[in-house]
N, C-alpha and C positions, 0 to 999 in steps of 0.2 A: 526249500519249498515247505509251506505251512501245511500241516495236516488239517483235514476237514473232518469234523465230527457230526454225528447225527443221532438223534434219539427217536426211536420208533416203536410201534407195536407190530410185531410180526404175527400174521394170522396162522391159526392152527386148524386141523381137522377138515371138515367138509367145506367150510368157507375158504380155506386156503386152496384146496384142490379145485374147487369150482371157479374161483377167482382166477387162478393160474390158467385154467382151460379157457376162460373168457378172454384173457389177454392174448393167448396164442391164437384163438379163433379170430379175434379182431385184427391182429397183425397180419394173419393170412388173408383174410377177406379184403383188406385195404392196403396190402403191400407195404407194410410197416416193418422195418428192420428192428428186431429186438434181440437182446441177449437173454440169458436165463433169468426169468422174472422171479422176484421174491415178493409176494403179495404182503403189503404192509400199510400202516397208517403213520405218517410222519407227525411227531409231536413238537420237536424243536430241531431246527437246522435246515441246511448245513451251516456250521459256524466253525470258527477257529479259536484257539486259546493257547497260551504259553504255560498254563498251569494244569496239566493233565491230572495230577494227583488230587488236586482240589475238585476238579470236575467229577472224578470217580466218587470221592467222598460225598459230595453234594447230591449226586445222582442217587446214591444209596440212602442218604439221610431223608430225602423227600419221599422216596418210594416206600420206605418203612412205615410212613404214616398212613398208608392206605392198604385196604384189603382188596379182594377181587372187584374190579370196577367193570360196570356193564356199559355196553353201547349197542346200537342197532345199525346194521348196514342195509340200506334199501334205496333203490332208485339210481338212475344214471343222470349225470349232469356234466357241464363243462365249465372251465375257466377260459373264456374266449380270448382274453388279452394275452394269455400265455400258451394257448393251444393245448390244453390238457382235457382229456376225457376221463371221468372218474366215477367210482361208486360212492354215493353219498353216505356219510357216516353221521348218525344222529347220537351225539354224546349224552351221557347222563351228567347231571350237575357235578358229580364227583370227578368225572373225567375232565370236565372243563376246569375244575379247581386244581386237579393234579397238574395238568399241562401248564396252567398259569403259574403255579407254585414253582415248577421246574424253571420256567422262563425267568421269573423274578429272581430266583436264586442265582442263575447263571449270567444274567445280563451285566453284572458289575465287572466281570473279568473275561467274558467271552464275546466275540464279535458276532452278534446275532443278526440274521437278515431281517428285512423289512416285514416279511410275512409273519415272523414270530411275534412281532410287536402289535400286529393288527388285531383289533377286537370288534366283533366277535371272530375268533379263529375258525377257519373253515376246515373241519375235519373231513378227510377224504382218503380213498384208496385208489391210486392212479391205474388206469387201464391203458392209456396211450398218451404220449406227450410229444412236444416239439412239432406241433401241427399248425397249419394255418387256421384262421378262424372258421372259414368255410368247411375245411376238412373235418375239423372237430365237431361241427354241427351235423355234418353228413353222417359221421360215425355214430354220434349220439342217437340220431333218428333211426339208424339201421340196426342198432343193438336191441334184440328182444330179450330183456332180462327183467323178470317180475318176481325175483326171489327176495325173501327177507330173512336176514340172519340176526338173531338175538344172541349176542356173544359176551364173554367176559375176558378181561385182560389178564391172561395167565402170567405172562412175562412182558417186560419192557426191555429194549435192547439199546445199548450204547455202542455206536459204530465209530471206527476210526479208519479213514481212508477206504470206506466201503466194506470193511471186515469187522466182525464182532470183536469189540474190546472187552465188554462185560455185559452181563444181563442180570436183572433183578427178577427173581421168581416169587410171585405173590402167593403161590400155594405153599411152597417150601419155606418162604420167608427168609430168603438168603440170597447173597450175591454169588454169581457164578462167573469164573473166568472164562476165557474163550474155549478152552478144552472142555470144561464141564458144560458150558452152554451148548456145545455141539454133541454132547454125549447122549446117545439114544437111551442108555440106561437111566440116566438122571431125568430125562424127559418123561420116561415111563413112570418114574416116581411122582413127577408132577401131576400127570394125568390120574394116577391112582389116588393121590391125596385129594385132588379136586373132586373126583368121583365120590370118594368116601365122605367128604364134607358135604357135598350136595345131597347125598342120600340121607345123612343123619341130621343135617340142619333143618330147622323149621323157620318160617318167616312169620313174624308177628307185627301188628300195627296197633297203635294206641295214641291217645292225645289227652291233653288238659288234666294232668294230675293235680296241679295247683298245690303241691306239698307245702306245708307251713302256712296256708292261707285259711285262717279260722273262719272268716265271713263267708267262704264259699259253701260251707255246710248249710248255712241259712239261705243264701242266695239260690242255691240249686237243690235245696231239700235233700241233701246227702244224708244217708242213714248212719251217721257217726255221732258219738257222744260229745266229742271234742276234737280239737286239731291233733292231739297226740294219738287218739284212737284212729283218726283218718290216716295220718302219716304211716303208722305201724301197719294198718290193713293194706293200704295201697302198695307199700314196699314189699310186704309179704306176698300179696297176690302176684306181683310182678315176678319176684325171684322163685316162687313155687311153680310158675307157669314157664318161665324162660330159662333155658340153660346157658352156660357160659358162651358156647359157640353159635347159638341161635342168632338170626338176623332180626333186628328190630328197627322198624321205621317209626320214630317218635315225631308226632306232628305239632309239637309246641306246647308252651306253657307248663313247664315241669314244676317250677316253684314260684311262689309269690309271697313275699313279705320282706321287709327290710332286713330281717335277721335270718332269712332262709335263702341259701345260696345254691344256684344251679349246679356249680362244679362239685360241691360236696355231696349233693343228693345223687348226681349221676354216678359217682364212684361207688355208691351202695347198690347199684342196679346191675343185673346180669345182662349178657348179650353183647353182640356187635351192633352198636346203636348208630344209626344214621339220624342225625338231629336236624329236623326242619324247624326253623325259628318261629316262635310265636310272638305275640305282642308283649309278653312279660318276660322273655328270656334275655338275660344279659350274661356275657362271659368273655374274658380275654383269652381263654385257652381252648375252648370247645369250638370245633369247626361246625358252623351252622349253615345250613342251605336254605335258600328261599323256597325251593320245591324239589321234587324228585319224581322221575318217570320210571315206572317199572311195568312188567308184563307177567301174567301167569295164565296158563291155559288159553292163550290167544285173546285175553282181555287186557287192554291197555289201561293203566291207572295213572292219573296225575295226582301226586300227593302234595298237599299244601295245608297250612294252618287255616287259612280263611278262604272261603269261596270267592271273595273279591279278588283274589290273586290269580285266578284261572284265566289264561289268555283266551281271547275270542278265537273261535274256529277249532277249539279242542273238541274232538269228536269221540274220545274215549270216556271212561268213567272217571269220576273225581272222588277221592277220599279226603276228608277234611275234619277238622275239629272246630275250635273257637266258639261255636254255637252250642251251649251246654244243654239246651233242651230241657228246661226245668220240668220235672215230672208233674207238677201241678198246673202247668201252663199249656192248655190244650192247643191254642193257636200256635205256640212255638213247636210243639210236637208235630202238629200237622204240616207246618212249613219246613221243618228240618228233621225229618224222621231218620231212623237208623238207615234204612235203604229207601231211596226215592227212585223207583224204576222208570218213571217218566223222564226225570231230569238226569238220570244216571249219576246220582250222588250217593255217598255213604258218609254218615256222620259217626265218627268213632270217639267223640268225647266219652270219657269213662262212665258217665251216668247211663249211657246207652249200651255198654258192653259188660254190665254187671261188675264194674270197677276192676276188670281184668284185661290184659292185653288180648287181642283178638287174632287168631291164626288166619293168615291171608287165604290159605286154601279152603278154610271154612266159609269165609266170605264169598270166595269165587263159587263154591258149591251152592250157596244160598242165592247168589245172583242167577246162576244157571237154572236153578229150580224155580225161581220166581217167588220165593217165599220169604217172609220176614221172621226172624227168630224172636224179635221183641214183640210184646203184646200191644195191640192197639189200645189207646185210651178210649174208654166208653164215654160218648158224649153226655149221657145222663149223670155221670159222676162229676162233671165239670159245670155245676149249676151256675157258678159266678160268671163264667165266660159265655154260657148260653144266654143269661139275662142281659149281658152287655151287647151281644150280637142282636138280640131281639130289640133292645132299646135303639140301637143304631138303625135297624130296619124300619122301626116305627118313625123315627125322626126323618129318615129319607122319604118315607111315604107322605109325611106331613108337608114337606117342602114341595112336593109335586101337586098338592091340592091347591 
């Protein structure tokens, strides 16, 4: 008999207990026979392989490339064709990348199922399964569940025949065999490490350093003598603000010049950096995302390099770069300010954040207080732009006569 393997996220804490209670309540209300439920999110599997040793090595090697990955659990839905009722999981781009990397690593020697190869993959946590289409829809309508969980992937589990074979712990950064994975003492170490990191870590955000780009000084009226002075100041400002374990969301355009390389500059900068690709970023070794979604104090943020990348229907705030907002260009400052409360956008190009990374908690406070930290440009100081606008107004009036 061929062993079946599965890779999944097992839920912890409040989300685990409340999901388990929801499963029990659903099975009782609808007369569904269940065994002891283990709330989880399947990433790959079930699948079989004849090379377990390689499977364990690849599982560990992929996992070591990632830190704590975020995801959100919210809403009830069904897979009508397979009779599954589930909690919907909204993955971060990092979770999507992690699952895809696992799948791609394993598919050469593991017999993956058709769902593993489907894109986009539908992340979910099962509440009930093996139902008819009508029964699944009936259960979906009957469940009153309006809770939202913002979670982090503390561990990922490799199962063999339904039992833990090994786990990777993202807080302790180590592989655990079955005995250690089931140890309450080690689990408490995981929680303590996670709590201490969460307490000490700060989250920062910044964009558009353009290291090595001499002409950016002139284009954006940057207050530097030359490119050497700019590079030295921007790197100093970054490293004097951000510690080694702080989280950084960088929104693109780190370096720009044929002799200025993204990889070499990134190695000089502190922090655990999530790199969102800009229009000038090139690298074969850095994992770059198109966007990232995060949340702080009940405010959802869509992080991207350019506003053009934001999907229609996004109802949260957007943090972006790309638009450098030249200090002498009044129209540019008016259209792309530091904070636009009406459009719910934030421009974090370094020209608007005093050439330093911005603490996300500071931004949230400013949004909630409804105040801008950056000074508004006074119209009377922008004579050239006023004259242009007056000329356009006069020209439009003449056309009407």
